[in-house]
C-alpha positions in Angstrom: 36.9 4.2 33.8 35.5 4.4 37.4 32.4 2.6 38.5 30.2 5.8 38.4 31.2 6.6 34.8 30.7 2.9 33.8 27.2 2.9 35.2 26.5 6.3 33.5 27.7 4.9 30.1 25.7 1.7 30.5 22.6 3.7 31.3 23.1 6.0 28.3 23.5 2.9 26.1 20.3 1.4 27.3 18.5 4.7 26.8 19.8 5.0 23.2 18.7 1.4 22.5 15.2 2.1 23.8 15.1 5.4 21.8 15.8 3.5 18.6 13.7 0.5 19.3 10.7 2.2 20.9 10.7 5.9 19.7 7.1 6.6 20.5 7.6 5.8 24.2 11.1 7.3 24.5 10.3 10.7 23.0 8.4 13.1 25.3 7.1 15.7 22.9 5.5 19.1 23.5 2.2 19.6 21.6 3.9 22.4 19.7 6.9 20.3 18.6 5.6 18.8 15.3 9.0 17.4 14.4 9.2 15.4 17.6 5.6 14.2 17.3 6.0 13.2 13.7 9.1 11.2 14.6 7.3 9.5 17.4 4.3 8.6 15.2 6.3 7.4 12.2 8.7 5.4 14.3 6.1 3.8 16.6 6.2 0.0 17.1 2.6 -0.3 15.8 3.6 1.0 12.5 5.7 -2.1 11.9 4.3 -5.5 10.8 6.4 -7.3 13.4 4.2 -6.0 16.1 1.0 -7.2 14.4 2.0 -10.7 13.2 0.6 -12.4 16.3 -2.7 -10.7 15.7 -3.1 -11.7 12.0 -4.7 -15.1 12.5 -8.1 -16.4 11.8 -10.9 -14.7 9.9 -11.6 -11.0 9.9 -14.2 -11.6 12.6 -11.6 -13.2 14.8 -9.5 -10.0 14.6 -12.0 -7.8 16.3 -10.4 -6.9 19.6 -10.0 -4.4 22.4 -7.3 -1.9 21.5 -3.9 -2.8 23.1 -2.0 -0.2 25.2 0.6 0.3 22.4 -2.2 1.2 19.9 -3.8 3.6 22.3 -0.4 5.3 22.8 0.0 5.6 19.1 -3.6 7.0 18.6 -3.0 9.6 21.3 0.3 10.7 19.6 -1.4 10.8 16.2 -4.3 13.0 17.6 -1.8 15.4 19.1 0.2 15.5 15.8 -2.9 16.3 13.8 -4.5 18.8 16.3 -7.3 16.7 17.6 -8.3 17.4 21.2 -9.7 13.9 21.9 -7.7 11.4 23.9 -8.6 7.9 22.8 -9.2 5.2 25.4 -9.8 1.4 25.1 -13.2 -0.2 25.7 -14.6 -3.6 25.9 -17.1 -4.3 23.2 -20.7 -4.3 24.4 -22.6 -7.4 23.3 -25.0 -5.4 21.1 -22.2 -3.5 19.3 -20.1 -6.7 18.9 -23.1 -8.5 17.3 -23.7 -5.6 14.9 -20.0 -5.4 13.9 -19.7 -9.1 13.3 -22.9 -9.2 11.3 -21.8 -6.2 9.2 -18.5 -8.0 8.4 -20.0 -11.3 7.7 -22.5 -9.8 5.2 -19.7 -8.4 2.9 -19.1 -10.2 -0.4 -16.6 -13.1 -0.3 -14.1 -11.2 -2.5 -13.8 -8.4 0.1 -12.8 -11.0 2.7 -10.4 -12.6 0.3 -8.6 -9.3 -0.4 -8.8 -8.1 3.2 -7.6 -10.9 5.4 -4.0 -11.1 4.2 -3.7 -7.3 5.0 -5.8 -6.9 8.1 -3.9 -6.6 11.4 -7.1 -6.1 13.3 -10.2 -4.1 14.0 -10.0 -2.3 17.3 -12.6 -0.5 19.3 -12.0 2.6 21.3 -13.8 5.7 22.6 -12.9 9.3 22.0 -11.2 8.7 18.7 -12.0 12.0 17.2 -13.9 10.5 14.3 -16.0 7.4 13.4 -13.3 5.3 11.8 -9.6 5.3 11.0 -7.2 3.1 9.1 -3.4 3.2 9.2 -0.8 1.3 7.2 2.0 -0.7 8.7 5.3 -1.3 7.1 7.3 -4.5 6.4 11.0 -5.0 6.9 11.7 -3.0 3.7 9.7 -0.1 5.0 7.0 -0.8 2.4 3.3 -0.6 3.2 2.2 -4.2 3.7 -0.9 -4.3 6.0 -3.1 -2.0 8.2 -5.3 -1.8 11.2 -8.8 -0.3 11.5 -10.0 1.6 14.6 -13.7 2.3 15.3 -15.2 4.6 17.9 -18.1 2.7 19.5 -19.4 5.8 21.3 -20.2 7.7 18.0 -21.6 4.7 16.1 -25.0 4.8 17.6 -27.0 6.2 14.7 -28.9 4.2 12.1 -27.5 4.0 8.6 -29.5 6.9 7.0 -29.2 9.1 10.0 -25.4 8.6 10.2 -25.0 9.2 6.4 -27.2 12.3 6.5 -25.0 13.6 9.3 -21.7 12.8 7.6 -22.8 14.4 4.3 -23.9 17.5 6.1 -20.7 18.2 8.0 -19.1 20.4 5.2 -22.1 22.8 5.3 -23.2 25.4 7.8 -26.8 25.1 9.0 -29.3 26.9 6.9 -32.9 27.8 7.5 -34.0 26.8 4.0 -31.5 24.3 2.5 -30.6 20.9 3.9 -29.9 17.4 2.6 -31.1 13.9 3.3 -28.9 10.9 2.7 -30.1 7.4 1.9 -27.9 4.3 2.0 -30.5 1.8 3.2 -34.1 0.9 2.5 -36.4 1.5 5.5 -36.4 -2.2 6.6 -32.6 -2.2 6.8 -32.0 1.2 8.2 -30.2 0.2 11.4 -26.9 0.6 13.2 -25.4 -2.6 11.8 -25.6 -1.2 8.3 -24.2 2.2 9.4 -21.2 0.2 10.7 -21.0 -1.7 7.5 -20.7 1.4 5.3 -18.1 2.9 7.6 -16.2 -0.4 7.5 -16.3 -0.4 3.7 -14.7 3.0 3.5 -11.9 1.9 5.9 -11.5 -1.4 4.1 -11.0 0.6 0.9 -8.1 2.4 2.5 -6.8 -1.0 3.7 -7.0 -2.6 0.3 -5.1 0.2 -1.3 -2.0 -1.0 0.7 0.5 -2.5 -1.8 -1.6 -1.6 -4.8 -1.3 1.0 -7.5 -4.4 3.2 -6.9 -2.4 6.0 -5.4 0.9 6.6 -3.6 0.6 6.3 0.2 -0.4 9.4 2.2 2.8 9.6 4.2 4.8 9.6 1.0 3.2 12.8 -0.3 2.3 14.0 -3.9 5.9 13.9 -5.0 5.7 10.1 -4.9 3.0 10.1 -7.7 5.8 9.6 -10.2 5.0 9.8 -13.9 1.6 9.8 -15.5 0.5 6.2 -15.9 2.1 4.9 -12.8 -1.2 5.2 -10.9 -4.0 4.9 -13.5 -6.8 5.4 -11.0 -5.2 8.5 -9.6 -4.6 9.9 -13.0 -8.4 10.0 -13.8 -9.0 12.8 -11.3 -5.8 14.2 -10.0 -2.5 15.8 -11.0 0.3 17.3 -8.9 1.1 21.0 -8.5 4.2 22.3 -10.3 6.1 22.5 -6.9 5.3 18.8 -6.3 3.7 19.6 -2.9 0.0 19.4 -3.5 -2.6 17.2 -5.3 -4.8 19.2 -7.6 -8.1 18.0 -9.0 -8.5 17.9 -12.8 -11.8 19.7 -12.2 -10.6 22.8 -10.4 -11.9 25.0 -13.2 -15.5 23.7 -12.9 -15.5 22.8 -9.2 -13.6 25.6 -7.5 -15.4 25.1 -4.2 -13.7 21.7 -3.8 -11.0 23.3 -1.7 -13.6 24.4 0.8 -15.0 20.9 1.5 -14.1 19.9 5.0 -15.7 16.8 6.6 -16.0 16.4 10.3 -14.4 19.8 11.0 -15.6 23.4 11.0 -17.7 23.8 7.9 -16.6 26.4 5.3 -19.6 26.2 3.0 -23.0 27.8 3.4 -26.1 25.5 3.4 -27.5 27.6 0.6 -24.6 26.3 -1.6 -25.9 22.7 -1.5 -27.6 22.8 -4.9 -24.6 24.4 -6.6 -22.1 22.1 -5.0 -23.9 18.9 -5.9 -24.7 20.2 -9.4 -21.0 20.8 -10.0 -20.0 17.5 -8.4 -22.2 15.7 -10.9 -20.1 17.2 -13.7 -16.9 15.5 -12.4 -15.9 11.8 -12.1 -15.8 11.9 -8.3 -18.1 9.3 -6.9 -19.0 11.2 -3.8 -18.3 14.6 -2.2 -16.1 13.0 0.4 -14.1 11.4 -2.4 -13.4 14.8 -3.9 -11.4 15.9 -0.9 -8.2 14.0 -1.7 -6.9 11.0 -3.7 -7.0 8.6 -0.8 -10.6 9.1 0.0 -11.4 9.2 -3.7 -10.4 5.6 -3.9 -11.9 4.5 -0.5 -15.2 6.1 -1.4 -15.2 4.6 -4.9 -14.5 1.1 -3.4 -17.1 1.5 -0.7 -19.9 2.7 -3.0 -19.1 0.2 -5.7 -19.4 -2.7 -3.2 -22.4 -1.2 -1.6 -24.5 -0.4 -4.7 -23.2 -2.6 -7.5 -22.3 -5.8 -5.6 -24.7 -5.6 -2.7 -27.6 -3.8 -4.6 -28.2 -1.2 -1.9 -29.3 2.4 -2.5 -27.2 5.6 -2.5 -28.9 8.9 -2.7 -28.4 12.5 -1.5 -31.5 14.6 -1.7 -31.0 18.4 -1.6 -34.1 20.1 -0.2 -35.3 23.6 0.0 -37.9 23.6 2.8 -39.8 20.4 2.2 -39.3 20.4 -1.6 -36.7 18.2 -3.2 -34.5 20.4 -5.4 -32.2 17.6 -6.8 -31.1 14.0 -6.2 -27.5 12.9 -6.4 -27.2 9.2 -7.0 -24.4 6.7 -7.4 -22.6 7.2 -10.7 -21.8 3.5 -11.3 -23.2 2.7 -14.7 -23.0 6.3 -15.8 -20.5 7.6 -18.4 -18.9 10.0 -15.9 -17.6 7.2 -13.8 -17.1 4.6 -16.5 -13.2 4.6 -16.4 -13.2 4.2 -12.6 -15.7 1.4 -12.8 -13.6 -0.4 -15.4 -10.5 -0.3 -13.1 -12.4 -1.4 -10.0 -14.4 -4.1 -11.7 -11.3 -5.5 -13.4 -9.3 -5.6 -10.1 -12.1 -7.3 -8.2 -12.7 -9.8 -11.0 -9.0 -10.8 -11.0 -9.4 -11.6 -7.3 
């Protein structure tokens, strides 16, 4: 073999090693090439626990950090894969936001910290995320979900708790001249940004704590991983799998057919005039929130967040449906009600064991 061929072979070998070891950086994918983007996302270094072990030290507060370059690279790829136009960028925490985030974390019940800290790779702050919060699981050496990281967008977390919650709950509905909703998750004295951050964190922590548990199969495994009835008792309360094994179906499709049109944070599919009907039908299910009715993963995350928020921290949870200035109906937390009794039994038992 001549010198030129030897150098060519050595260069090819180095490229192949990099491709296997660092697929997200080695693959240059067109936005239209979903297969390439998916390979880059699923094989990225930040999806493996080896990358995060140096970060997983100290308390949850100690793990609040500026997003490293590798994580930004992953978030950009993930946004491209999922059709989000935003390009995330790292930011340094402003003192005020850092104080609110730390205070929001510290105020959570001790059991939440006990459950969270073994699994928390970090809480990272960015701008231009494409949403308020995000949690992704990371895999251990056996390719099993073992931990996760949380990402928050500082730029969109400027609202007070009730203003943010009202905005979130309104995103599935088109603006209407008569009908609107008001959300309440804090009393007036506590209606601030810190408590908005806290509720958002609770939802993402719910996703984090589902790692390694039996509440639902993981989202990248798909409905086919749901196995037999009884393998995931929490899942079985509200969900079943379509005959072709490709889709989760609610057990309430017959009484809540508009569920399929509920889209949060995207282009709304429901008219504002549908608000009374949607919340009336939601109250006939065992979904804790409207967001929780969208899929099994948010079903658990919302159940966890609202249980900690209302039952453990004794905070309010109300959605008021208004026509003009008149309140038509009030949707409240279902904890303590018969419709959510089975979910409460599972959650309370799990938290009690820890």
